[in-house]
C-alpha positions as CSV (number, residue, x, y, z in Angstrom):
1,M,0.0,0.0,-0.1
2,L,1.5,3.3,-0.8
3,V,1.4,5.6,1.7
4,L,1.7,9.5,0.8
5,P,3.2,12.2,3.4
6,K,0.6,13.9,4.8
7,A,-0.3,17.5,3.5
8,R,1.5,20.4,4.5
9,V,-1.2,23.4,5.1
10,L,0.1,26.8,3.5
11,K,-1.0,29.6,6.0
12,M,-1.8,32.8,4.1
13,S,0.5,35.7,5.6
14,V,-1.6,38.3,7.2
15,H,-2.3,41.2,4.5
16,V,0.6,43.6,4.7
17,P,-0.3,46.7,2.8
18,L,1.5,48.6,0.1
19,A,4.3,50.5,2.2
20,G,7.2,51.0,0.1
21,R,9.5,49.6,-2.7
22,V,9.7,45.3,-2.1
23,R,13.3,44.3,-1.4
24,V,14.9,41.2,-0.3
25,E,15.9,41.0,3.0
26,A,17.4,38.0,4.7
27,G,16.0,35.7,1.8
28,R,12.5,36.9,2.5
29,F,10.5,39.7,0.4
30,R,10.0,43.2,2.7
31,N,8.2,46.5,2.1
32,D,8.3,49.6,4.4
33,A,5.1,48.2,6.7
34,G,7.4,44.2,6.9
35,F,8.2,41.1,6.1
36,I,5.5,40.0,2.9
37,G,4.8,37.1,1.3
38,L,3.8,37.9,-2.3
39,H,0.4,35.8,-3.4
40,G,0.0,36.9,-7.6
41,I,-1.9,35.8,-10.0
42,S,-1.1,36.8,-14.0
43,E,-3.1,39.3,-15.9
44,F,-0.5,39.8,-18.6
45,S,-2.7,42.4,-20.7
46,A,-3.3,44.9,-18.4
47,V,-1.4,47.5,-20.1
48,H,-2.7,46.4,-23.4
49,H,-6.7,46.6,-22.3
50,C,-5.6,50.2,-20.9
51,R,-3.6,50.9,-24.0
52,T,-7.2,50.2,-26.1
53,G,-10.2,51.4,-24.1
54,N,-10.8,48.1,-22.1
55,E,-9.7,49.5,-18.8
56,S,-13.0,48.2,-17.2
57,E,-11.9,44.7,-18.1
58,I,-8.4,44.6,-15.7
59,I,-10.7,46.9,-12.9
60,R,-12.7,43.7,-12.8
61,R,-9.7,41.1,-12.7
62,F,-7.7,43.1,-10.5
63,D,-10.8,43.7,-8.2
64,R,-10.8,39.7,-8.4
65,A,-7.2,39.6,-7.4
66,A,-7.5,41.8,-4.1
67,A,-10.4,39.5,-3.6
68,A,-8.8,36.6,-3.3
69,R,-6.2,37.8,-1.3
70,R,-3.9,38.4,-4.0
71,N,-0.9,41.3,-3.6
72,V,0.6,41.6,-6.8
73,V,-0.3,40.8,-10.4
74,R,2.2,40.1,-12.9
75,V,1.7,42.3,-16.0
76,F,3.7,42.2,-19.6
77,G,5.3,45.4,-20.8
78,M,5.6,44.3,-24.5
79,A,3.9,41.5,-26.1
80,Q,3.6,39.8,-29.7
81,N,2.0,36.7,-29.6
82,L,-0.4,36.8,-27.2
83,F,-1.6,40.4,-28.1
84,P,-0.2,43.6,-29.7
85,L,1.7,45.8,-27.0
86,W,5.1,47.7,-27.8
87,L,6.9,50.9,-27.0
88,Q,6.0,52.4,-30.2
89,Q,2.2,52.3,-29.9
90,F,0.4,55.6,-29.2
91,G,-0.1,55.5,-25.2
92,Y,2.2,53.2,-24.3
93,W,3.6,54.5,-21.3
94,E,0.6,56.3,-19.9
95,A,-1.1,52.6,-20.4
96,M,1.7,51.3,-18.3
97,D,1.4,54.0,-15.6
98,R,-2.2,53.6,-15.6
99,A,-2.5,49.7,-15.5
100,V,0.2,50.1,-12.0
101,Q,-2.1,53.2,-10.6
102,L,-5.2,50.2,-10.7
103,A,-3.4,47.3,-9.2
104,A,-2.1,49.7,-6.7
105,E,-5.9,51.4,-5.7
106,R,-6.8,48.1,-5.2
107,G,-3.8,46.8,-2.9
108,L,-1.7,45.1,-5.4
109,Y,2.0,45.6,-6.6
110,T,2.5,45.4,-10.3
111,E,5.3,42.4,-11.3
112,L,6.2,44.4,-14.7
113,C,7.5,42.4,-17.0
114,L,9.3,44.2,-19.7
115,F,10.1,42.1,-22.1
116,P,8.2,39.2,-23.1
117,D,8.5,38.3,-26.9
118,A,11.4,41.2,-26.9
119,Q,13.3,40.2,-30.1
120,L,10.5,39.9,-31.9
121,V,9.0,43.3,-30.6
122,M,12.4,44.8,-30.4
123,P,14.6,42.8,-32.5
124,S,17.8,45.2,-32.4
125,A,19.6,44.5,-28.8
126,D,21.0,48.4,-29.0
127,D,17.0,49.2,-28.5
128,R,16.4,46.7,-25.5
129,R,19.5,48.1,-24.1
130,A,18.1,51.5,-24.7
131,L,14.8,51.0,-23.4
132,V,15.9,49.1,-20.4
133,M,17.1,52.9,-19.4
134,D,13.4,54.7,-19.4
135,F,12.2,51.1,-18.0
136,A,14.2,52.1,-15.2
137,Q,13.3,55.8,-14.8
138,F,9.4,54.5,-14.6
139,C,10.3,52.3,-12.2
140,R,11.7,54.5,-10.0
141,A,8.7,56.6,-10.7
142,H,6.1,53.7,-9.6
143,E,7.3,52.1,-6.0
144,T,4.6,49.8,-6.2
145,V,6.4,48.4,-9.7
146,I,8.5,44.9,-8.9
147,P,10.7,45.0,-12.3
148,Q,11.4,42.3,-14.4
149,L,13.2,42.6,-17.4
150,A,12.9,38.8,-19.2
151,N,10.3,36.6,-18.9
152,E,11.7,33.4,-20.3
153,P,15.2,34.6,-21.9
154,G,15.9,31.1,-23.0
155,L,14.2,28.6,-25.3
156,N,11.2,31.3,-25.0
157,G,10.0,30.7,-28.5
158,W,11.8,33.5,-30.3
159,A,15.0,31.7,-30.9
160,D,16.6,28.8,-30.8
161,A,18.9,29.5,-28.2
162,T,19.4,31.6,-24.8
163,D,19.6,35.7,-25.4
164,L,23.0,36.3,-23.2
165,A,22.1,40.1,-23.2
166,L,19.1,39.2,-21.6
167,L,20.3,37.2,-19.3
168,G,23.5,38.9,-18.3
């Protein structure tokens, strides 16, 4: 007879409010209010919906995440495979700002992944490097953003090889 180990019950951390930037301290996530457990959900298309006038859908999804005791939403800053979103589109930075604002209003940090589909959307490595500087400024101006540069820099569908520039 196969005996399975007793399942561990994971305790949800007490909700810690948005309070300053998330940082790592002693191997754990912390903001200005204390240590936090990040409990998130992916809402990849938030910026895209804000840019295309479908903000009500993102409000609905963020409200649902907050009601489910999530405290972070993962959002794409660029895309091509799932939906069209890139820097040159009208209202790009404004939509990114709005998505972060909507999340923060609901007590959610935004894990903002800048480069999904990076080599499709922005084939020039020089252009990608330049954008990282603008992204850094955006993140400095939005303390509820947890920045992420690359979604999956190796074997991610845009090339057969690992993009060493995104890994470094």
